[in-house]
C-alpha positions as a Python dict, from the first residue, in 0.01 Angstrom:
ca = {
    (1, 'M'): (0, 0, 0),
    (2, 'A'): (135, 341, -101),
    (3, 'T'): (58, 670, 76),
    (4, 'Q'): (71, 1038, -7),
    (5, 'A'): (395, 1051, 195),
    (6, 'D'): (540, 793, -48),
    (7, 'V'): (419, 999, -343),
    (8, 'R'): (584, 1313, -205),
    (9, 'R'): (912, 1136, -123),
    (10, 'I'): (942, 971, -464),
    (11, 'A'): (823, 1268, -668),
    (12, 'L'): (1054, 1514, -497),
    (13, 'S'): (1351, 1282, -547),
    (14, 'L'): (1319, 1335, -924),
    (15, 'P'): (1543, 1606, -1074),
    (16, 'G'): (1369, 1942, -1099),
    (17, 'A'): (1044, 1819, -942),
    (18, 'E'): (842, 2069, -742),
    (19, 'E'): (535, 2032, -522),
    (20, 'G'): (238, 2257, -591),
    (21, 'T'): (140, 2519, -338),
    (22, 'D'): (-235, 2515, -396),
    (23, 'R'): (-298, 2139, -399),
    (24, 'F'): (-123, 1803, -377),
    (25, 'A'): (48, 1801, -715),
    (26, 'F'): (395, 1763, -864),
    (27, 'S'): (547, 1920, -1171),
    (28, 'V'): (874, 1989, -1349),
    (29, 'M'): (975, 2299, -1545),
    (30, 'N'): (1010, 2246, -1919),
    (31, 'K'): (1076, 2536, -2157),
    (32, 'G'): (972, 2787, -1893),
    (33, 'K'): (640, 2617, -1813),
    (34, 'S'): (538, 2404, -1520),
    (35, 'K'): (441, 2058, -1650),
    (36, 'G'): (239, 1842, -1412),
    (37, 'F'): (321, 1474, -1385),
    (38, 'A'): (114, 1373, -1079),
    (39, 'W'): (-174, 1532, -889),
    (40, 'V'): (-453, 1445, -649),
    (41, 'W'): (-772, 1336, -825),
    (42, 'Q'): (-1053, 1588, -812),
    (43, 'E'): (-1360, 1366, -769),
    (44, 'R'): (-1705, 1493, -860),
    (45, 'L'): (-1926, 1355, -584),
    (46, 'E'): (-2245, 1520, -706),
    (47, 'P'): (-2342, 1629, -1058),
    (48, 'K'): (-2311, 2004, -1114),
    (49, 'K'): (-2117, 2046, -789),
    (50, 'A'): (-1749, 2135, -767),
    (51, 'P'): (-1513, 1838, -756),
    (52, 'V'): (-1328, 1770, -432),
    (53, 'P'): (-980, 1625, -376),
    (54, 'N'): (-975, 1251, -312),
    (55, 'P'): (-646, 1190, -125),
    (56, 'G'): (-665, 815, -191),
    (57, 'V'): (-635, 856, -568),
    (58, 'L'): (-351, 1002, -769),
    (59, 'A'): (-364, 1105, -1134),
    (60, 'V'): (-36, 1028, -1311),
    (61, 'R'): (71, 1138, -1656),
    (62, 'V'): (159, 865, -1908),
    (63, 'A'): (334, 883, -2246),
    (64, 'N'): (28, 835, -2465),
    (65, 'N'): (-319, 685, -2481),
    (66, 'A'): (-186, 344, -2591),
    (67, 'Q'): (22, 325, -2273),
    (68, 'K'): (-281, 444, -2076),
    (69, 'D'): (-495, 162, -2220),
    (70, 'L'): (-224, -93, -2141),
    (71, 'I'): (-198, 23, -1779),
    (72, 'L'): (-575, 36, -1734),
    (73, 'S'): (-617, -317, -1864),
    (74, 'S'): (-335, -453, -1645),
    (75, 'D'): (-523, -429, -1313),
    (76, 'P'): (-860, -252, -1271),
    (77, 'R'): (-826, -267, -890),
    (78, 'K'): (-520, -41, -910),
    (79, 'F'): (-589, 173, -1215),
    (80, 'F'): (-897, 341, -1361),
    (81, 'T'): (-1013, 645, -1550),
    (82, 'E'): (-1322, 864, -1574),
    (83, 'P'): (-1486, 1060, -1856),
    (84, 'H'): (-1296, 1379, -1766),
    (85, 'Y'): (-973, 1201, -1867),
    (86, 'N'): (-1103, 1057, -2195),
    (87, 'G'): (-844, 1123, -2462),
    (88, 'F'): (-594, 1260, -2208),
    (89, 'P'): (-278, 1058, -2132),
    (90, 'A'): (-316, 1005, -1757),
    (91, 'V'): (-431, 720, -1535),
    (92, 'L'): (-597, 731, -1196),
    (93, 'V'): (-420, 523, -932),
    (94, 'R'): (-575, 389, -612),
    (95, 'L'): (-291, 438, -365),
    (96, 'K'): (-411, 167, -127),
    (97, 'E'): (-392, -88, -409),
    (98, 'V'): (-40, -18, -541),
    (99, 'T'): (295, -100, -390),
    (100, 'V'): (560, 163, -336),
    (101, 'A'): (758, -7, -616),
    (102, 'D'): (458, 29, -853),
    (103, 'L'): (425, 391, -752),
    (104, 'R'): (793, 463, -814),
    (105, 'V'): (771, 328, -1171),
    (106, 'L'): (455, 529, -1242),
    (107, 'L'): (595, 854, -1103),
    (108, 'E'): (928, 815, -1280),
    (109, 'E'): (750, 754, -1611),
    (110, 'G'): (514, 1046, -1552),
    (111, 'W'): (809, 1272, -1475),
    (112, 'R'): (994, 1147, -1784),
    (113, 'C'): (694, 1241, -2001),
    (114, 'Q'): (709, 1601, -1882),
    (115, 'A'): (1075, 1670, -1802),
    (116, 'P'): (1311, 1838, -2048),
    (117, 'K'): (1560, 1610, -2221),
    (118, 'E'): (1857, 1756, -2033),
    (119, 'L'): (1701, 1645, -1702),
    (120, 'T'): (1603, 1300, -1826),
    (121, 'R'): (1964, 1250, -1938),
    (122, 'T'): (2081, 1313, -1581),
    (123, 'R'): (1841, 1045, -1460),
    (124, 'T'): (1909, 772, -1716),
    (125, 'G'): (2241, 871, -1867),
    (126, 'D'): (2109, 853, -2223),
    (127, 'G'): (1808, 1086, -2238),
    (128, 'R'): (1541, 816, -2263),
}
C-alpha cells in the first residue's frame, strides 16, 4: 500500500520536481512552463457540484493513450479512469492498491513524459 507521503518522497527525489502550493500536485519545469506529472484526483461527488480532492487517488501522466490503455487493462483494482480524462494521457491510481515499487515506476514515467531532455539524461544517462 502506497501513501501520499510515499508519493511526495518519490516525486521530490526526481530532478527538478516541485510540489504545488495550492494542492497536492507535482510538476517539473520544461521550456519555462510548469508541467504536471502527478496530482490528487478531483472527484465529482455530485453532478453540477465542484469536484473535491480525493487523497486516496492520484492522477499520473503517461506517455500516450496506448500506454494508458495498457496500464488500465493490467489491473482494474489499481488503475482506472473517468470521462474527464477521456483522450488525455493520464491514469488514476488507487494508492491503497499499489505497492511503493509500482508507484515509483509510475511517477518516474510520468516525470519522464514532462521533463526536459537535459534532465532525463541526468536520470538515465542517455536521455530516454
